[in-house]
C-alpha positions as CSV (number, residue, x, y, z in Angstrom):
1,M,-65.5,-18.1,-2.3
2,Y,-67.5,-15.0,-1.9
3,K,-66.1,-11.7,-0.8
4,Y,-68.7,-10.6,1.7
5,E,-67.8,-9.4,5.0
6,I,-68.2,-12.2,7.4
7,I,-68.3,-11.6,11.4
8,I,-67.4,-14.9,13.3
9,Y,-67.8,-15.0,17.0
10,W,-68.1,-17.8,19.8
11,S,-71.4,-18.0,21.5
12,E,-71.3,-19.1,25.1
13,E,-75.0,-19.5,25.1
14,D,-75.0,-21.8,22.0
15,Q,-71.5,-23.5,22.6
16,A,-70.7,-22.8,19.0
17,Y,-69.2,-20.4,16.5
18,L,-71.6,-18.1,14.9
19,A,-71.1,-16.3,11.7
20,E,-73.1,-13.5,10.1
21,V,-73.0,-11.7,6.8
22,P,-74.2,-8.1,7.4
23,E,-74.8,-7.4,3.9
24,L,-77.3,-10.2,3.3
25,S,-80.0,-9.8,5.7
26,G,-80.6,-12.9,7.8
27,C,-77.6,-14.7,6.4
28,M,-76.1,-16.6,9.5
29,A,-74.5,-20.0,10.1
30,D,-73.0,-21.9,13.0
31,G,-70.2,-24.5,13.6
32,N,-68.3,-26.4,16.2
33,S,-65.2,-24.8,15.1
34,Y,-63.8,-21.6,13.4
35,N,-63.2,-23.6,10.1
36,E,-66.5,-25.4,10.3
37,V,-68.5,-22.3,10.7
38,L,-66.4,-20.6,7.8
39,E,-67.3,-23.6,5.3
40,N,-70.9,-23.4,6.5
41,I,-71.4,-19.7,5.9
42,Q,-70.1,-20.2,2.5
43,V,-72.8,-22.6,1.8
44,V,-75.4,-20.5,3.4
45,I,-74.3,-17.4,1.3
46,S,-74.6,-19.5,-1.9
47,E,-78.0,-20.6,-0.8
48,W,-79.0,-16.9,0.1
49,I,-78.1,-15.7,-3.5
50,E,-79.7,-18.6,-5.2
51,T,-83.0,-17.9,-3.5
52,A,-82.7,-14.2,-4.0
53,K,-82.3,-14.7,-7.7
54,L,-85.3,-17.1,-7.7
55,L,-87.4,-14.4,-5.9
56,G,-86.2,-11.8,-8.3
57,R,-84.7,-10.0,-5.3
58,P,-81.6,-7.7,-5.6
59,I,-78.2,-9.1,-4.6
60,P,-75.9,-6.6,-2.8
61,K,-72.5,-6.3,-4.2
62,P,-69.7,-6.9,-1.7
63,K,-68.8,-3.4,-0.4
64,G,-65.5,-4.2,1.2
65,K,-62.4,-2.7,-0.7
66,L,-58.8,-2.6,1.0
67,A,-56.4,0.0,-0.3
68,Y,-52.7,-0.5,0.4
69,A,-50.5,2.4,0.3
């Protein structure tokens, strides 16, 4: 599982959950349920990274870091 930030929301227009990965330009997925969209976005992230490697493009490192006091 990748550790990129994933934004998931319900789209009334599409009648589906949508997921976006802000750090990976254009990386989006949809699904009929929260769990389905989460599974789908992991596949799309993998494909995004694989394509970037094939094209010789840089792959951003996940920026999120949580600090617990």
